[in-house]
N, C-alpha and C positions, 0 to 999 in steps of 0.2 A: 504493500500500500504506500502510495506517495505521501511523503511527509508534508505537513501544512507549513506555509510560510508564516512564521511568528517572529521573525528577526526584529522588527520594529518594536513589537510588544516586549520581547525578552531583553532588548539592549539596555534597559534600565534596571535589570535585576541586580541585586547587590553584589553577587558573585562576579558579574561582568564588569560592573563599575569599579570594584576593588582591583581587578586585574588591569583595567584601563588606567586607573590612577597609579598603580604600582609601576607599570611600564613607563608611564610619563615621568614619574619621579626618578626612575633609574636612568632614563635618557638624560634628564637634567643633571644628575650626578656625574654621568660620563662627560657632559659638556663642561662641568666645573673643572674636572681633571684636564680636559682638553684646553680650557682657558688658562689653567695654571701652567700647562706645558707651553702655551703661546707666550705667556708673560716671561717665563724663565728662559725659554730656548730661543725666542725671537725678539720680543720687545726689549728685554734687558740688554741684549747684545747690540741692538739697534740704537738704543739711547746712549749707551756707553761709547759706542763707535762715533756717534755724532758729537758727543761731548769731547772726545779725544781729538776730533777734527778741529774743533774750535780752541781747544786748550792743549796744543801739541807738546808743551813742556811739562805737563802735569803727570808726574810719575805714578801717583796713586790711581788715577783713572786707567792708565795703561795696565797696571797690575790687576785692578778690578776686572778689566776686560778679559785679560788672559785667564783669570780665575773663573769667570763666568762661562767662558767657552769650554773650559775643562769640566765644570759642573754639569753643563748641558749634555755633554757626552755620557756622563754617568747617570743622570736622571731621566734622559730621554726614554730609554727602554722601560723604566719604572712607570712613567706616565702612560706610555702606550699599553702596558699590561693592565693598569687600572681602567683605562678607557675601554679596552676590548672586553674586559670582564663585565663591566656594567652594561655595555651595549649588547653583549651576547645574551645576558639574562633578560634584558628588556625585550629583545626580539623574540625570545622563547616564550615569555609571558604574553606578549602580543599575539603570537601564533596560537597559544593555548586559548586566549580570549576568543579569537576568530573561530577556531574549530568547535569550541563549546557553543558558540552562537549558531554555527552552521549544522551542528549535530554530528560531527565527525569524530574519529578516534585519533589519538596522537601518533605521529609518524616519527618514531625514534631514529630510524635509519637516516632520514633527511634533516631532522631538526635537533638531534641529540637528546639528552636526558630531559624528561618532562619536569617543568618547575614544580616545586612542592608548595603545599599550603603555607608553609613557613616563609618561603621565598616571597609569596604574594603579601602575606601579613607584615613582614618586616619592611616592606617598601610602599605599601598602600597609604593613602591619605586618611587621616582620622575622620575628616569631613570631606566628602566628595565635592570638588569644585563644580559650580553650576554649569560651566561650559563643557563638562563631560557627559551631561545628560543629552539624550536624543542625538547621538553622534551621527547616525545615518539618517539621510533624508526620509521623512515620513512617507513620501510618495512610493517608496519601495514596497510598502504594505499593500499597494494596489495590484502588485504582481502575484498572481495565484501560484504560478510554478516556482517552487522553492529554488531549483537550480538557477533559473533566470534571476531570481532575487539575489542569490549569492553572487552571481556574476556582476550584478549592478553594484553590490557592496564592494567587490574587489576593484571595479573600475573607479568607484568614488574614492577609494583609498589611494589608488595609483594617481589619479588626476590631481587630487589635493596635494599630494606629496611632491610629485614631479614638477609642478609649476613653481613651488617654493624653492626647491633645490636648484632648478635651472637659473632662476633669477638671482639666487644668492651666489652661485658660482660666477656669474657675470659680474656681479657687484665686487666680489673679491678680486677678480682680475683687474678691474678698473682701479681699485684702491692700491693694489700692488704696483700697477703701472705708474700712477701719479707719485707714489712714495719713492719709487726707484728713480724716476726722472728728477724729482725734487732733490734727492740726495746727490745725484750725479751733478746737477747744475750747481748746487751749493759747494760741492767739492772742487769744481772747476773755478768758481768765483773766488773761493778762499785761497786755493793753491794754484792760481793760474800760471805762475812762473815756475812751477816745479812739477814735472810730469810724474815723478815717482810718488809725490804726495797726493796727486790727483788719483793715482791708481790705489794707493793705500787707504786714503780717507774718502774716496769716492766709490770705489768698487767693493771694498770689504764690508762697509755698513749695509750694502744692499744684499749681501749673501744670505743672511737669515730670512729676509723678505722673499727672496727667490726660492729658497728651500720651503718656506711656508706655502707659497702659491703652488709650488710643484706638488706638495703633499695634498693640498686641496684638490688640485686637478687630477692627481692620480686616483684618489679615492672616488672622486666624482666619475672618472672614466670607467673604473671597474663597476661602479654602481649603475652607470648608464647602460652598460651591456645588459644587465638584468632588467632594467626598466624598458629598454627597447624590445627585449624578448617578451616581457609582460604586455607591452602595448600591442604587439603582434598577436599574442594569444587571446587577449581580451577582445581585440577587434574582430578576430575570427569567430569568437563566441557570440559577440553581439550580432554579427551577420546571420549566424545560425538561428538565434532567437528571433530576429526580425522575419526570417523566412519560415518560421514555424517548425524548425528542425530541433531535434532533441539534443540538449547539452548533457554530456555524460559527467558523472562525478569524477572520473579519471582526468578529464580536461580541467575541471575546477581545481582539483588537488594539485595538478601541475602548475597552474597559475599561482596557487597559494604557496607552493614551495619556492617559486621564484620571488614571490613577495617577501618570504622569510629571508632569502639571500639579500634582497635589496635592503631590508631593514637592518640586517646584521652588518652589512658592508658599507652602507651609504654614509656619506660625510654628515657629521652632526651639525645641523644648522642651529645657530643660537636661538634660545627661547624667545628673546626679544624680537628677532626677525620673524619668527613664526607668529608672534602676537600681532606684528604690523601687517603681515600678509594674510592672517587668518580669515578676516571677514571677506576679502576678495576671493580667496581660494574656496571658501565654503559656498559663496554665491556661484562660483564657476561649477562646482560639483553638483549643487542643487539644480542649476540650469541644465546640466547634461542629463540628469535623471529625468527632469520634466520633458526634455526634448525626446528622450528615448521612449518614455511612456506615451507621448503623443503619437509617435510613429508605431509603437508596439500595439497599442489599442486599435489603431486604424486597420491593422492587418489581421486582427483576431477574427 
């Protein structure tokens, strides 16, 4: 017997909301570790390098710069371990949330060890934030076929996240570009009569910035492969739904597994940027659901 679509009704169950808040808090903790890595491994070197460019005879700054570079080499792997640990658990709890809502069983082969109740309890919010209620567009309840409803949820998740990540990646590149150009211009102006000084105090300060934007771009590139595959699978599923063809659970599980990879590997966009983009991204997701429903109902 085909299961009934109760996703919208069940999305505000306490168990679902606890998992939603837990994964959100874990991602936030991973971002705090990532921000700490940025301050220690990028910003501190950048600031000290700029100070050294303006105060070339200051021995203390030179020593502090060398010490900071050495410390970043030691702390970098530690920061990365903490970031990956928090992000991995967050992705697994988010996966558990989805399959509970969809009525599936846990896939240990693709997703690793299932999160425990303690994992959720230790990281959930005491009071669930208001913006976590009614996460999926209520229009999804109008779809009678559960598999089509699940596909709509998956597409909503993908569209919401992809738009924010793509815009943030572009913003990071522009910031890195202007910072690097500013440092190089300042280095030329301050040391215009000394080529060696231009190289030392112009190129060296931009090194951590270049490394930072490379790490952002590398993570985004790996994640983009998963998102492009997701987009392809979701589009094919939508075409089948529109044409009245059956969407199999195997197809939906494949989409969900790619979704898990995307969440585990994707670059951690700052919470502040998510807050700024949230309203627009939610409006985009809601519009796509309404547009689908309009076409879907007309073909039934």
